[in-house]
N, C-alpha and C positions, 0 to 999 in steps of 0.2 A: 122799286117793286110797289107796284099798285097794293092798295087794300082789296080783298078780295068782296066781292057781293055779299051784302048782307053784313058785314063787317061796321059797323055805325061807331065804332071808337076812333077819336080823332087821333091823327098821324102826330107824332111826338118830329122835332128838330132833327134828331138823329136819324128816323126814319127816311126823311127829307133828304139829308146828306148825303145818307149812305144807296138811295135808290141807283144813282147812274153808276156807282162802282158796282154794284151787285150785278147790274143787267150788264155791263161789260165786262164784268169777273165771269159771269154765265157763259155766254158768248163766247170767251176764251176757251175755257174750260171745253165747250161743245165744239170747236176748232180742232185744239189739242185731241181729243176723244176721236173726230174724225179723222186726222192725221194718223194717228197709231192706228185707228182699224183699217184704213187704207194700205200703211204698211204691212200689216199684218197679212190683210189680205194677198198683198203682191209677193211676199216670202212663200204663202202657202201655195200660190199660182207657180213661182217658181219652182218650187219643188215638186209639185203635180206634174210639172212638163219634165222636169229631171228624170222622174221616176219612169214616166212614161217611155221616155226616149231610149232610158237604159231597160226598161223592159221589152222594147221590139228588139234593140240589140241584142238581148240575152236569151229570145225567146228560143232560136234554133238548137242553142247549145243544152239550153234546158230539155228540149225535146230528145234529144241524142241522148242525152244524162238517162232519161227516163226509159226509153227504150233499151239502153246499153243495161240498165241494172234490170228491168224486167227480162230480157233475154239470158241474164246472168242466173237469176233465180232460176228460170226454167234448167239451163245448162247444168246448175248444182241439182237439182231435182234429177234430173236423168243421170248423173254420175253417183247420184248415191243409190237410185234404183240397179244401176247395173253393179254395184258393188253389192247391193242384197242380192241380187240374182246371181252375181259370182260365185259369193258366199254359200249359197243355198247347194251347190254342186258338192261341196264338202259335207255341210251339216243340213238340217231339215230349214225349210224355207221360213217358218216363224222363228226360229233359233236365227237366223242370217239377219232377220230384220232386227230383232231385238238387239242384237250385238251391234251392228250399224246405228241402231238408235241411239243407245248406250253410249258409243263411241263418240257420236254428236254431240249430246248433251254434255260429256265430258270436255270436249273440247271448246263448247261455248261456254261453260262456268270458268275454263280456265282462261278464256277471252274477256271475259266480263270480269274476274278480277285483276285481270292486266289493267285493265281499262278504269277499274274503280282507284287501282293503285296510283294511275296517272292523272287523277283528277286535283284540282288544284285545293287546297284546304280551302275550307270558306269560315266565315266568321263562327267564333264561338256563340253558340245559344244557351240561353239558361232559362229554365221557367221560373217566373216568379209569382207567389199565389199573393193575393191581397185579401187578408181577412178585414172585412168592413165591421167596425162596432154594429151592434144591433141598436136603434134605437128603442128608448125607454116604454115608448109607445106602443111597437109592436110588440111587446111583450106581454100588455094587457089584454085582458080578454073584455070585450065586448059585452054589457050586462044583460042585454038582449038577446045575445046571441045562444044558438039551441046545443 
């Protein structure tokens, strides 16, 4: 390691002895860094290729499931409309819509409660409040403060 420009101090014996080792160690570290960087980049490239390949394979199925979900929503909406219209022959239309809506909300809340019971127990959480001591200087009022 040579002295920096403008550094007029004399180099010691220890500096002259360790300079070749320092340069060699620096080169080895740079080589190791390059190998690690290359290995990480190779892993990232391999994962990227794998994900892209899998996405191409799964794309038709994903589109099919999306179309099926959309058609199912439309079908359920039509069934609900049919239920309202069918019930409207027995009671007023607004009351039929209200009864079907309440029934759907009750069914949805029952399914949500069932799903909540099926959730795995999470880690216990506790709230810890930290009261920091007030520094004595913070309690003092500056003499020039208004």
